[in-house]
SETI-798814 format. One record per residue (C-alpha): residue number from 1; x, y, z. Coordinates in nm, 3 decimals, decimal comma, padded with zeros to 5 digits, always signed. Layout:
# SETI-798814
rec resi: NUM	xx: X	yy: Y	zz: Z
...
# end
This chain:
# SETI-798814
rec resi: 1	xx: +00,686	yy: -01,394	zz: -00,606
rec resi: 2	xx: +00,496	yy: -01,087	zz: -00,483
rec resi: 3	xx: +00,188	yy: -01,156	zz: -00,271
rec resi: 4	xx: -00,085	yy: -00,913	zz: -00,169
rec resi: 5	xx: -00,292	yy: -01,036	zz: +00,122
rec resi: 6	xx: -00,603	yy: -00,880	zz: +00,273
rec resi: 7	xx: -00,681	yy: -00,982	zz: +00,631
rec resi: 8	xx: -01,002	yy: -00,885	zz: +00,807
rec resi: 9	xx: -00,950	yy: -00,883	zz: +01,183
rec resi: 10	xx: -01,121	yy: -00,773	zz: +01,500
rec resi: 11	xx: -01,020	yy: -00,411	zz: +01,568
rec resi: 12	xx: -00,854	yy: -00,483	zz: +01,903
rec resi: 13	xx: -00,531	yy: -00,416	zz: +02,088
rec resi: 14	xx: -00,244	yy: -00,653	zz: +02,000
rec resi: 15	xx: -00,385	yy: -00,797	zz: +01,676
rec resi: 16	xx: -00,128	yy: -00,619	zz: +01,459
rec resi: 17	xx: +00,157	yy: -00,749	zz: +01,674
rec resi: 18	xx: +00,030	yy: -01,107	zz: +01,647
rec resi: 19	xx: -00,003	yy: -01,084	zz: +01,268
rec resi: 20	xx: +00,343	yy: -00,929	zz: +01,230
rec resi: 21	xx: +00,482	yy: -01,200	zz: +01,459
rec resi: 22	xx: +00,362	yy: -01,473	zz: +01,224
rec resi: 23	xx: +00,568	yy: -01,318	zz: +00,944
rec resi: 24	xx: +00,882	yy: -01,251	zz: +01,147
rec resi: 25	xx: +00,866	yy: -01,594	zz: +01,309
rec resi: 26	xx: +00,906	yy: -01,751	zz: +00,967
rec resi: 27	xx: +01,168	yy: -01,505	zz: +00,844
rec resi: 28	xx: +00,923	yy: -01,347	zz: +00,599
rec resi: 29	xx: +00,950	yy: -00,973	zz: +00,535
rec resi: 30	xx: +00,647	yy: -00,745	zz: +00,518
rec resi: 31	xx: +00,719	yy: -00,502	zz: +00,233
rec resi: 32	xx: +00,420	yy: -00,283	zz: +00,310
rec resi: 33	xx: +00,137	yy: -00,284	zz: +00,559
rec resi: 34	xx: -00,177	yy: -00,074	zz: +00,567
rec resi: 35	xx: -00,438	yy: -00,107	zz: +00,841
rec resi: 36	xx: -00,765	yy: +00,082	zz: +00,887
rec resi: 37	xx: -01,119	yy: +00,023	zz: +01,015
rec resi: 38	xx: -01,386	yy: -00,097	zz: +00,772
rec resi: 39	xx: -01,749	yy: +00,022	zz: +00,753
rec resi: 40	xx: -01,791	yy: -00,172	zz: +01,075
rec resi: 41	xx: -01,561	yy: +00,007	zz: +01,327
rec resi: 42	xx: -01,512	yy: -00,318	zz: +01,522
rec resi: 43	xx: -01,337	yy: -00,472	zz: +01,217
rec resi: 44	xx: -01,011	yy: -00,362	zz: +01,051
rec resi: 45	xx: -00,869	yy: -00,454	zz: +00,712
rec resi: 46	xx: -00,496	yy: -00,519	zz: +00,685
rec resi: 47	xx: -00,337	yy: -00,510	zz: +00,343
rec resi: 48	xx: -00,002	yy: -00,685	zz: +00,353
rec resi: 49	xx: +00,243	yy: -00,699	zz: +00,062
rec resi: 50	xx: +00,523	yy: -00,953	zz: +00,084
rec resi: 51	xx: +00,750	yy: -01,152	zz: -00,144
rec resi: 52	xx: +00,847	yy: -01,512	zz: -00,117
rec resi: 53	xx: +00,785	yy: -01,876	zz: -00,175
rec resi: 54	xx: +00,425	yy: -01,993	zz: -00,234
rec resi: 55	xx: +00,468	yy: -02,281	zz: +00,011
rec resi: 56	xx: +00,570	yy: -02,055	zz: +00,301
rec resi: 57	xx: +00,291	yy: -01,812	zz: +00,217
rec resi: 58	xx: +00,042	yy: -02,097	zz: +00,233
rec resi: 59	xx: +00,166	yy: -02,178	zz: +00,584
rec resi: 60	xx: +00,132	yy: -01,814	zz: +00,689
rec resi: 61	xx: -00,221	yy: -01,799	zz: +00,547
rec resi: 62	xx: -00,317	yy: -02,108	zz: +00,745
rec resi: 63	xx: -00,164	yy: -01,961	zz: +01,062
rec resi: 64	xx: -00,344	yy: -01,629	zz: +01,007
rec resi: 65	xx: -00,674	yy: -01,818	zz: +00,977
rec resi: 66	xx: -00,604	yy: -01,986	zz: +01,312
rec resi: 67	xx: -00,570	yy: -01,655	zz: +01,499
rec resi: 68	xx: -00,878	yy: -01,592	zz: +01,712
rec resi: 69	xx: -00,907	yy: -01,231	zz: +01,592
rec resi: 70	xx: -00,896	yy: -01,322	zz: +01,221
rec resi: 71	xx: -01,226	yy: -01,307	zz: +01,034
rec resi: 72	xx: -01,108	yy: -01,371	zz: +00,677
rec resi: 73	xx: -00,780	yy: -01,398	zz: +00,481
rec resi: 74	xx: -00,768	yy: -01,335	zz: +00,107
rec resi: 75	xx: -00,451	yy: -01,385	zz: -00,099
rec resi: 76	xx: -00,505	yy: -01,170	zz: -00,408
rec resi: 77	xx: -00,213	yy: -01,329	zz: -00,594
rec resi: 78	xx: -00,340	yy: -01,434	zz: -00,937
rec resi: 79	xx: -00,683	yy: -01,277	zz: -00,879
rec resi: 80	xx: -00,853	yy: -00,974	zz: -01,030
rec resi: 81	xx: -00,826	yy: -00,676	zz: -00,796
rec resi: 82	xx: -00,800	yy: -00,300	zz: -00,787
rec resi: 83	xx: -00,479	yy: -00,172	zz: -00,627
rec resi: 84	xx: -00,400	yy: +00,187	zz: -00,528
rec resi: 85	xx: -00,126	yy: +00,359	zz: -00,333
rec resi: 86	xx: -00,071	yy: +00,718	zz: -00,227
rec resi: 87	xx: +00,266	yy: +00,893	zz: -00,214
rec resi: 88	xx: +00,394	yy: +01,238	zz: -00,131
rec resi: 89	xx: +00,720	yy: +01,343	zz: -00,293
rec resi: 90	xx: +00,913	yy: +01,652	zz: -00,187
rec resi: 91	xx: +01,123	yy: +01,761	zz: -00,484
rec resi: 92	xx: +01,362	yy: +02,050	zz: -00,541
rec resi: 93	xx: +01,200	yy: +02,322	zz: -00,744
rec resi: 94	xx: +01,466	yy: +02,570	zz: -00,837
rec resi: 95	xx: +01,383	yy: +02,846	zz: -01,083
rec resi: 96	xx: +01,513	yy: +02,645	zz: -01,380
rec resi: 97	xx: +01,324	yy: +02,321	zz: -01,292
rec resi: 98	xx: +00,988	yy: +02,445	zz: -01,158
rec resi: 99	xx: +00,808	yy: +02,425	zz: -01,493
rec resi: 100	xx: +00,939	yy: +02,072	zz: -01,561
rec resi: 101	xx: +00,832	yy: +01,950	zz: -01,215
rec resi: 102	xx: +00,482	yy: +02,090	zz: -01,274
rec resi: 103	xx: +00,465	yy: +01,929	zz: -01,622
rec resi: 104	xx: +00,561	yy: +01,589	zz: -01,480
rec resi: 105	xx: +00,305	yy: +01,624	zz: -01,199
rec resi: 106	xx: +00,036	yy: +01,716	zz: -01,452
rec resi: 107	xx: +00,113	yy: +01,415	zz: -01,673
rec resi: 108	xx: +00,064	yy: +01,183	zz: -01,372
rec resi: 109	xx: -00,246	yy: +01,371	zz: -01,250
rec resi: 110	xx: -00,059	yy: +01,452	zz: -00,931
rec resi: 111	xx: -00,135	yy: +01,754	zz: -00,712
rec resi: 112	xx: +00,106	yy: +02,007	zz: -00,571
rec resi: 113	xx: +00,003	yy: +02,019	zz: -00,203
rec resi: 114	xx: +00,281	yy: +02,243	zz: -00,067
rec resi: 115	xx: +00,510	yy: +02,505	zz: -00,216
rec resi: 116	xx: +00,818	yy: +02,670	zz: -00,071
rec resi: 117	xx: +01,080	yy: +02,889	zz: -00,231
rec resi: 118	xx: +01,294	yy: +02,582	zz: -00,308
rec resi: 119	xx: +01,061	yy: +02,283	zz: -00,321
rec resi: 120	xx: +00,726	yy: +02,139	zz: -00,419
rec resi: 121	xx: +00,547	yy: +01,860	zz: -00,236
rec resi: 122	xx: +00,353	yy: +01,647	zz: -00,481
rec resi: 123	xx: +00,074	yy: +01,405	zz: -00,393
rec resi: 124	xx: -00,001	yy: +01,119	zz: -00,631
rec resi: 125	xx: -00,242	yy: +00,826	zz: -00,615
rec resi: 126	xx: -00,242	yy: +00,520	zz: -00,837
rec resi: 127	xx: -00,096	yy: +00,179	zz: -00,898
rec resi: 128	xx: +00,251	yy: +00,127	zz: -00,747
rec resi: 129	xx: +00,405	yy: +00,113	zz: -01,098
rec resi: 130	xx: +00,267	yy: +00,459	zz: -01,173
rec resi: 131	xx: +00,419	yy: +00,599	zz: -00,855
rec resi: 132	xx: +00,753	yy: +00,433	zz: -00,934
rec resi: 133	xx: +00,750	yy: +00,595	zz: -01,280
rec resi: 134	xx: +00,676	yy: +00,941	zz: -01,136
rec resi: 135	xx: +00,959	yy: +00,905	zz: -00,886
rec resi: 136	xx: +01,204	yy: +00,806	zz: -01,160
rec resi: 137	xx: +01,111	yy: +01,112	zz: -01,367
rec resi: 138	xx: +01,145	yy: +01,344	zz: -01,065
rec resi: 139	xx: +01,474	yy: +01,191	zz: -00,946
rec resi: 140	xx: +01,695	yy: +01,408	zz: -01,175
rec resi: 141	xx: +01,529	yy: +01,722	zz: -01,030
rec resi: 142	xx: +01,645	yy: +01,627	zz: -00,681
rec resi: 143	xx: +01,405	yy: +01,436	zz: -00,458
rec resi: 144	xx: +01,437	yy: +01,551	zz: -00,097
rec resi: 145	xx: +01,191	yy: +01,313	zz: +00,069
rec resi: 146	xx: +00,934	yy: +01,044	zz: -00,016
rec resi: 147	xx: +00,656	yy: +00,889	zz: +00,190
rec resi: 148	xx: +00,438	yy: +00,608	zz: +00,053
rec resi: 149	xx: +00,124	yy: +00,457	zz: +00,203
rec resi: 150	xx: +00,175	yy: +00,109	zz: +00,064
rec resi: 151	xx: -00,092	yy: -00,044	zz: -00,158
rec resi: 152	xx: -00,449	yy: -00,112	zz: -00,058
rec resi: 153	xx: -00,659	yy: -00,356	zz: -00,259
rec resi: 154	xx: -01,018	yy: -00,462	zz: -00,320
rec resi: 155	xx: -01,135	yy: -00,756	zz: -00,527
rec resi: 156	xx: -01,308	yy: -00,667	zz: -00,853
rec resi: 157	xx: -01,678	yy: -00,725	zz: -00,892
rec resi: 158	xx: -01,985	yy: -00,690	zz: -00,673
rec resi: 159	xx: -01,900	yy: -00,949	zz: -00,407
rec resi: 160	xx: -01,819	yy: -00,805	zz: -00,064
rec resi: 161	xx: -01,609	yy: -00,963	zz: +00,210
rec resi: 162	xx: -01,919	yy: -01,103	zz: +00,378
rec resi: 163	xx: -02,004	yy: -01,280	zz: +00,053
rec resi: 164	xx: -02,307	yy: -01,058	zz: -00,005
rec resi: 165	xx: -02,369	yy: -00,880	zz: -00,335
# end
């Protein structure tokens, strides 16, 4: 089962290593990881996507809560949340495929952010499924390189992480 976890932590040296260590110590893979400061620069939000057994994830969640630097852990599995990811895709754009690449980018509301004589670099933001679909449509054109941010998530509704409206 796929799990998306948001962890609010103190923005300090070594916190990321300790969190990653909890996963590796239990043989759990981190599929994607995004970390950035929140409105409060002393606090960072980690968004971790992983797959695995619910029982092991429960143990990891408990261990994350025990870390001194952890403020709050939210497992978004089965909850309502907004999920977005950003990707840049460098795709071949030969004379005979340029128009098709641009059409596909337009359909997905993607932006061309770089152009060379033989390639376009396309930036797209959306749900991971949307990005997967764009990549599959561009694959026959000849994808040269892909970079993805990994998903970031926020719970739906007015409630903030501090519990305030």
